C-alpha positions as CSV (number, residue, x, y, z in Angstrom):
1,M,6.1,6.2,19.9
2,S,5.3,2.9,21.6
3,S,2.8,1.0,19.9
4,Q,-0.8,1.0,21.4
5,P,-3.1,-2.1,20.9
6,V,-6.0,-2.5,18.5
7,T,-9.2,-3.2,20.4
8,V,-12.1,-3.9,17.7
9,Q,-15.6,-3.1,19.2
10,T,-18.2,-5.9,18.0
11,T,-21.4,-5.4,16.9
12,T,-24.4,-7.4,16.9
13,D,-25.8,-6.1,13.7
14,A,-23.3,-6.2,11.5
15,P,-21.5,-9.3,12.3
16,A,-19.3,-9.3,9.2
17,S,-18.1,-6.5,9.4
18,A,-16.8,-7.1,13.3
19,A,-14.8,-10.0,12.1
20,L,-13.6,-8.0,8.5
21,L,-12.3,-5.6,10.9
22,A,-10.6,-7.9,13.6
23,R,-8.8,-9.6,10.2
24,A,-7.7,-6.3,8.4
25,S,-6.4,-4.8,12.1
26,E,-4.0,-7.4,11.4
27,V,-2.2,-6.7,9.4
28,I,-3.4,-3.0,8.5
29,P,-3.0,-0.1,11.1
30,G,-6.2,0.3,12.9
31,G,-7.8,-2.0,10.5
32,V,-8.4,0.5,7.6
33,N,-6.3,2.4,4.8
34,S,-7.2,5.9,5.1
35,P,-8.2,6.9,8.8
36,V,-11.7,8.4,9.0
37,R,-13.1,5.1,7.9
38,A,-12.4,3.2,11.1
39,F,-15.4,5.1,13.0
40,R,-13.0,6.7,16.1
41,A,-15.1,10.0,16.1
42,V,-18.4,8.3,16.3
43,G,-17.2,4.9,18.1
44,G,-18.7,1.2,16.9
45,T,-17.7,-1.1,14.0
46,P,-17.1,0.7,10.5
47,R,-19.3,-1.6,7.5
48,F,-17.2,-2.8,5.2
49,M,-19.3,-2.5,1.6
50,A,-19.3,-5.5,-0.4
51,S,-21.5,-3.6,-3.3
52,G,-22.6,-0.6,-4.6
53,A,-26.0,0.3,-6.9
54,G,-27.1,4.1,-7.9
55,P,-27.4,5.5,-4.6
56,W,-27.6,2.3,-2.4
57,L,-24.4,0.7,-0.3
58,T,-24.2,-3.6,0.6
59,D,-22.2,-4.3,3.3
60,A,-20.6,-8.1,4.2
61,D,-24.1,-8.7,5.9
62,G,-26.1,-8.1,3.1
63,K,-27.6,-4.7,5.0
64,R,-28.5,-1.8,2.2
65,Y,-27.8,1.6,2.7
66,V,-28.2,5.1,1.4
67,D,-24.9,6.3,0.6
68,L,-24.3,9.7,1.6
69,I,-20.6,9.5,0.8
70,C,-20.2,8.9,-2.1
71,S,-16.7,8.0,-2.2
72,W,-16.1,11.1,-0.5
73,G,-17.4,12.7,-3.6
74,P,-16.2,11.2,-6.8
75,M,-19.4,8.8,-7.3
76,I,-21.8,12.0,-8.4
77,L,-23.2,9.8,-11.4
78,G,-23.7,6.8,-8.8
79,H,-22.2,3.5,-8.0
80,A,-21.3,1.5,-11.1
81,H,-22.8,3.9,-13.8
82,P,-23.5,1.9,-16.7
83,D,-21.8,4.8,-18.9
84,V,-18.7,4.3,-16.7
85,L,-18.6,0.5,-16.6
86,A,-18.8,0.2,-20.3
87,A,-16.0,2.8,-20.4
88,V,-14.2,1.4,-18.1
89,T,-14.5,-2.7,-19.5
90,E,-13.7,-1.2,-23.0
91,A,-10.4,0.4,-21.7
92,A,-9.4,-2.7,-19.7
93,A,-10.1,-5.2,-22.5
94,R,-7.5,-3.0,-24.7
95,G,-4.4,-3.6,-21.5
96,F,-4.7,-1.9,-18.1
97,S,-1.8,-0.2,-17.9
98,F,1.5,0.7,-21.0
99,G,4.2,3.1,-19.2
100,T,3.7,5.1,-22.3
101,P,1.4,7.9,-23.5
102,S,-2.4,6.6,-24.4
103,E,-4.8,8.5,-26.0
104,N,-7.7,8.4,-23.2
105,E,-4.9,10.5,-21.2
106,V,-5.6,13.4,-23.6
107,R,-9.1,13.0,-24.4
108,L,-9.3,13.5,-20.4
109,A,-6.6,16.4,-20.2
110,E,-9.3,18.1,-22.9
111,E,-12.1,17.7,-21.4
112,I,-10.6,19.5,-18.2
113,V,-9.3,22.4,-20.4
114,R,-12.4,22.6,-21.7
115,R,-14.2,23.5,-18.7
116,V,-12.0,25.0,-16.5
117,E,-11.2,28.6,-18.4
118,P,-7.8,29.7,-16.7
119,V,-6.9,26.1,-16.8
120,E,-4.3,26.2,-20.0
121,Q,-2.3,22.8,-19.6
122,V,-2.9,19.9,-16.9
123,R,-0.3,17.0,-16.0
124,L,-2.0,13.8,-14.6
125,V,-1.4,12.1,-11.6
126,N,-2.7,9.5,-9.3
127,S,-4.2,10.9,-6.0
128,G,-4.8,14.6,-5.1
129,T,-2.0,14.5,-2.4
130,E,0.6,13.8,-4.8
131,A,-1.3,16.9,-7.3
132,T,-1.0,19.4,-4.0
133,M,2.9,17.9,-3.9
134,S,3.6,18.9,-7.6
135,A,1.9,22.2,-7.3
136,I,3.6,23.2,-4.6
137,R,6.5,22.2,-6.1
138,L,6.2,23.7,-9.4
139,A,4.9,27.1,-7.2
140,R,8.8,27.5,-5.4
141,G,10.0,26.3,-8.9
142,F,8.6,28.8,-10.6
143,T,9.2,31.4,-7.5
144,G,12.2,30.6,-6.8
145,R,11.1,31.1,-2.9
146,D,10.3,28.3,-0.1
147,V,7.6,29.3,1.9
148,I,3.7,28.5,1.5
149,V,1.2,29.3,3.4
150,K,-2.2,27.7,3.9
151,F,-5.3,28.4,6.3
152,A,-5.9,26.2,9.4
153,G,-8.5,23.3,9.0
154,C,-8.1,23.3,4.7
155,Y,-6.4,20.0,3.7
156,H,-4.5,19.0,1.2
157,G,-3.3,15.6,1.1
158,H,-1.0,14.2,3.7
159,V,2.4,16.5,2.0
160,D,4.9,16.8,5.5
161,A,4.7,21.1,4.4
162,L,1.2,21.1,4.5
163,L,0.0,18.3,7.4
164,A,-0.5,21.7,9.5
165,S,-4.1,22.2,11.4
166,A,-5.6,20.4,8.7
167,G,-9.4,19.1,9.0
168,S,-10.6,16.1,8.5
169,G,-9.3,13.0,9.8
170,V,-6.3,14.9,11.3
171,A,-9.2,16.9,13.2
172,T,-11.0,14.1,13.9
173,F,-8.0,12.6,15.8
174,A,-7.3,16.3,17.4
175,L,-4.2,16.2,15.8
176,P,-3.5,19.1,14.4
177,D,-0.3,17.7,12.8
178,S,1.2,14.9,12.5
179,A,4.2,13.3,13.8
180,G,6.8,12.3,11.1
181,V,6.9,15.6,9.7
182,P,10.1,17.2,10.4
183,R,10.6,21.0,12.0
184,S,12.2,21.9,8.6
185,S,9.8,21.5,6.3
186,A,6.3,22.4,9.4
187,G,8.7,26.1,9.2
188,E,8.2,26.7,5.4
189,T,4.7,26.6,6.4
190,I,2.8,29.2,7.3
191,V,-1.0,28.7,8.8
192,L,-3.7,31.2,8.7
193,P,-7.3,31.7,9.8
194,Y,-9.4,31.3,6.8
195,N,-11.6,34.1,6.0
196,D,-9.4,36.2,7.7
197,V,-8.0,39.1,5.1
198,P,-6.1,41.0,7.7
199,A,-3.9,38.2,9.0
200,L,-3.2,37.2,5.4
201,E,-2.3,40.6,4.3
202,A,0.1,40.8,7.8
203,A,1.4,37.6,6.8
204,F,3.1,39.2,3.1
205,A,4.2,42.9,5.3
206,E,6.5,40.3,6.8
207,R,7.3,37.9,4.7
208,G,6.2,38.5,1.2
209,P,9.6,37.7,-0.5
210,E,10.0,34.4,0.6
211,I,6.6,33.8,0.0
212,A,5.8,31.2,-3.3
213,A,2.7,30.3,-3.0
214,V,-0.7,30.2,-0.7
215,I,-3.2,27.0,-1.3
216,T,-6.5,27.0,-0.3
217,E,-9.7,25.1,-1.2
218,A,-11.5,26.3,-3.9
219,A,-14.9,26.2,-0.9
220,A,-13.3,24.6,2.4
221,G,-14.4,21.0,2.4
222,N,-12.3,19.4,5.1
223,M,-13.5,20.8,7.9
224,G,-17.4,20.6,6.9
225,V,-18.3,23.1,4.3
226,V,-17.0,26.1,4.8
227,P,-17.0,28.7,1.8
228,P,-15.1,31.8,1.5
229,A,-16.7,35.0,2.5
230,P,-17.6,37.5,0.0
231,G,-14.2,39.3,-1.1
232,F,-11.9,36.5,0.2
233,T,-11.0,35.0,-3.2
234,E,-10.6,38.2,-4.9
235,A,-8.5,39.6,-1.8
236,L,-6.2,36.0,-2.1
237,L,-6.0,37.0,-5.9
238,R,-4.9,41.0,-4.9
239,V,-2.4,40.0,-2.2
240,T,-0.4,37.3,-4.4
241,K,-0.5,39.1,-7.4
242,A,1.0,42.4,-5.4
243,H,3.8,40.1,-4.1
244,G,5.0,37.8,-6.7
245,A,3.5,35.2,-4.8
246,L,1.0,32.2,-7.0
247,L,-2.7,31.2,-5.8
248,V,-3.1,27.5,-6.0
249,S,-7.3,26.8,-5.7
250,D,-7.6,23.1,-4.6
251,E,-10.6,22.0,-5.9
252,V,-10.2,17.9,-5.4
253,M,-12.8,18.5,-3.6
254,T,-15.5,21.0,-5.4
255,G,-14.5,20.3,-9.0
256,F,-16.5,19.5,-11.8
257,R,-19.2,18.5,-8.4
258,C,-20.6,22.2,-7.5
259,S,-20.6,22.5,-11.0
260,A,-19.3,22.0,-14.6
261,S,-15.8,23.7,-14.3
262,G,-16.3,23.3,-10.2
263,F,-15.9,25.9,-7.5
264,Y,-14.9,28.1,-9.6
265,G,-17.6,28.4,-12.1
266,L,-20.0,29.1,-9.2
267,E,-17.3,32.3,-7.7
268,G,-15.3,33.3,-10.7
269,P,-14.1,35.0,-13.5
270,Y,-12.9,37.2,-10.7
271,A,-12.1,40.9,-10.8
272,A,-8.5,40.6,-9.8
273,G,-7.5,38.0,-12.0
274,A,-7.1,33.6,-11.3
275,P,-5.3,31.4,-9.7
276,D,-2.1,30.5,-11.0
277,L,-2.9,26.8,-10.5
278,F,-5.2,24.2,-9.8
279,T,-5.6,20.4,-8.4
280,F,-8.7,18.2,-8.9
281,G,-9.3,14.8,-7.8
282,K,-12.4,12.9,-7.1
283,V,-15.5,13.4,-9.9
284,M,-12.7,13.9,-12.8
285,G,-11.7,10.3,-11.7
286,G,-15.1,8.4,-11.3
287,G,-14.5,6.7,-8.9
288,F,-10.3,5.3,-10.2
289,P,-7.3,6.4,-8.5
290,T,-6.6,9.7,-10.5
291,A,-5.8,13.2,-9.8
292,A,-4.0,16.5,-11.6
293,F,-2.8,20.0,-11.0
294,G,-2.8,22.5,-14.2
295,G,-2.7,26.0,-14.9
296,R,-1.2,28.8,-17.2
297,A,0.9,27.6,-19.9
298,D,4.3,29.4,-18.4
299,V,3.9,27.8,-15.1
300,M,3.1,24.1,-16.1
301,A,6.2,24.7,-18.8
302,L,8.9,24.8,-15.5
303,L,7.8,20.8,-15.2
304,A,10.1,18.5,-16.8
305,P,10.9,17.2,-19.5
306,Q,10.4,21.1,-20.9
307,G,11.8,22.5,-17.6
308,P,13.6,21.7,-14.4
309,V,11.1,21.1,-12.1
310,Y,10.5,17.1,-11.9
311,Q,8.0,15.5,-11.3
312,A,6.7,11.8,-12.6
313,G,4.4,9.0,-12.0
314,T,4.4,5.0,-13.4
315,L,0.8,4.8,-13.1
316,S,-0.2,8.4,-14.4
317,G,-2.9,9.1,-17.2
318,N,-4.0,5.3,-16.4
319,P,-5.6,4.1,-20.0
320,V,-8.2,2.5,-18.0
321,A,-8.3,5.7,-15.0
322,S,-8.9,8.3,-17.2
323,A,-11.6,6.4,-19.6
324,A,-13.5,6.3,-16.5
325,G,-13.1,10.2,-15.6
326,L,-13.5,10.8,-19.5
327,A,-17.4,9.3,-19.1
328,T,-18.4,10.4,-15.2
329,L,-17.4,14.0,-17.1
330,Q,-19.0,13.5,-19.9
331,G,-22.5,12.4,-18.3
332,C,-22.0,15.3,-15.9
333,T,-24.7,17.1,-17.6
334,P,-26.8,19.9,-16.6
335,A,-30.1,18.0,-15.7
336,V,-26.9,16.1,-13.4
337,Y,-26.3,18.8,-11.3
338,E,-30.0,20.5,-11.6
339,R,-30.6,16.6,-9.8
340,L,-27.8,17.3,-7.5
341,D,-29.1,20.4,-6.6
342,V,-32.7,19.1,-5.9
343,V,-31.8,16.2,-3.9
344,S,-29.2,18.2,-1.7
345,R,-31.8,20.7,-0.9
346,T,-34.8,18.6,-0.2
347,I,-32.4,16.6,2.5
348,A,-30.9,19.4,4.2
349,D,-34.1,21.4,4.3
350,A,-35.8,18.0,5.8
351,V,-32.5,17.9,8.4
352,A,-33.1,21.6,9.6
353,A,-36.8,20.8,10.4
354,E,-35.9,17.8,12.1
355,L,-33.4,19.3,14.3
356,S,-35.6,22.2,15.0
357,A,-38.4,20.1,16.0
358,A,-36.1,18.3,18.0
359,S,-34.5,21.3,19.5
360,V,-31.1,20.5,18.4
361,P,-28.7,23.3,17.8
362,H,-27.5,23.3,13.9
363,T,-26.3,25.2,10.8
364,I,-26.0,23.6,7.6
365,Q,-23.7,25.4,5.0
366,W,-23.6,25.1,1.3
367,A,-20.8,25.0,-1.4
368,G,-22.6,24.0,-4.9
369,S,-24.3,20.8,-3.6
370,M,-21.9,19.7,-1.0
371,F,-23.2,20.4,1.9
372,S,-22.6,19.8,6.1
373,V,-24.5,19.8,9.2
374,F,-22.8,21.7,11.7
375,F,-24.1,20.7,15.4
376,R,-24.0,24.7,16.7
377,D,-25.6,27.8,16.7
378,G,-23.8,30.6,14.2
379,A,-22.6,30.4,10.7
380,V,-19.2,28.9,10.4
381,A,-16.4,30.8,9.8
382,N,-13.1,29.2,10.3
383,Y,-12.0,26.0,11.9
384,D,-12.4,27.5,15.2
385,D,-15.9,28.0,14.7
386,A,-16.3,24.1,12.9
387,K,-14.4,22.7,16.3
388,D,-17.0,24.4,18.3
389,Q,-19.8,22.0,18.1
390,D,-21.4,19.1,19.7
391,T,-19.7,16.4,18.1
392,D,-21.4,13.7,20.6
393,A,-25.1,15.0,19.2
394,F,-23.6,14.0,15.3
395,R,-22.4,10.6,17.4
396,R,-26.1,9.9,17.9
397,F,-27.2,11.2,15.1
398,F,-25.1,8.9,12.8
399,H,-25.6,6.0,14.6
400,S,-29.7,6.5,14.2
401,M,-29.3,7.2,10.8
402,L,-26.8,4.1,10.1
403,S,-29.5,1.8,11.5
404,Q,-31.6,2.6,10.0
405,G,-29.6,2.2,6.4
406,V,-28.4,5.9,5.9
407,H,-24.4,5.8,5.7
408,L,-23.8,9.7,6.5
409,P,-19.7,10.7,6.9
410,P,-18.8,9.3,9.6
411,S,-17.0,13.2,11.1
412,A,-18.8,15.8,12.1
413,F,-16.1,17.9,10.2
414,E,-16.9,16.4,6.4
415,S,-19.3,17.4,4.0
416,W,-22.1,15.4,2.6
417,F,-22.2,14.6,-0.8
418,V,-25.0,13.2,-3.2
419,S,-25.2,11.9,-6.8
420,A,-27.8,12.1,-9.7
421,S,-28.7,8.7,-9.0
422,H,-30.3,9.6,-5.9
423,D,-33.5,8.5,-6.6
424,D,-37.6,9.3,-5.0
425,E,-37.1,6.3,-3.2
426,A,-33.3,7.0,-1.8
427,V,-34.4,10.5,-0.8
428,D,-37.3,9.2,1.0
429,H,-35.8,6.6,2.8
430,V,-33.4,9.3,4.2
431,L,-36.3,11.5,5.1
432,A,-38.2,8.4,6.9
433,A,-35.0,8.0,9.5
434,L,-34.9,11.8,10.7
435,P,-36.8,12.2,12.9
436,A,-35.5,9.0,15.0
437,A,-31.9,10.5,14.5
438,A,-32.8,14.5,15.7
439,R,-34.4,12.7,18.5
440,A,-31.4,10.8,19.2
441,A,-29.5,14.3,19.0
442,A,-31.3,15.5,21.2
443,T,-30.9,13.1,23.9
444,T,-27.9,12.4,26.4
445,D,-26.0,9.4,27.1
């Protein structure tokens, strides 16, 4: 593939960010280290942030924004929370990384196991991608099979076998598959429509003996928030168990955010049993790069050094990251989840009211306190529904909010996140920006 020159769009209201983007584009592909940050879906100059405190971000030009990204989920307590900062400072003072076991990783693992009843053991890793990659390898090693089933619009990190019909950044760039993924890898993946039980049953009827696992987001959040339809998770459990396959529930996004035990805590326990493996990330790291996968002890026993499935990582269980994650989880009290619900409902209800007043088609969907605003009429059940929305209306809405000091996720295919630190001042700031943003969404370019 021939490389294309990067065009850096300057902006008069964010000159320092524009200058940083120009510098970054010289040494970083596209000027960013994760594609959705590039603002390609909405246009304009991505804001380079200099600091965060509570619900606020401050960019390189000194402008403040109410943060409705929350680092894509991890900042459930808000930026630079004092308890998390103290835990990190104390851990860092003792050493950054040892390359040996340490107590902090044990304490974090114990906290995860305590919170999610079906999870008997966990292995700590460094990213959500690493967690899903490892869970898939483990499922294949346990079953002796190769084929994986995933759902269109669900994103499980940039694992070769799972980069097919993914949502989020891939959806933004209209790339249902990624260059560089071998046909042999994609050929071991079956992609089905989300929330489609007959399609699931048909796939297993045809290829059941080959299927190692089904992987699904516990509630989809990477095509926007699309919760499982009533009975869908039960069907996943029933069908996988009937055919000797495993069910991997990806709670990288929903884990410990939707509830103290993630989406499982909202929807489970299930009559048909429990997922065999779970993946976690984001909140459990408190903003630091750590993640985990875990589940049944007999499945986890196949991991090296106990079993034949190899998985390793130099920084896995990093003592500083583990301290941040543990402090964050310990800070997620019932009062925190109550505040998340109040803030998210207040904002979402106001968004709906203003878009309705401006006659802008929209639908709001939920997974706990996570929500998405789809610029279309009617419920969204799958990726095709999610794509059938007015992304131009979202773009106009986004830039109006940004200009008024509210930073939304820069893609229509994302969840909005709030934190327990979003106080009345921050919420009122968001509400005040909505009328003009709704009118902007209603206009045409």
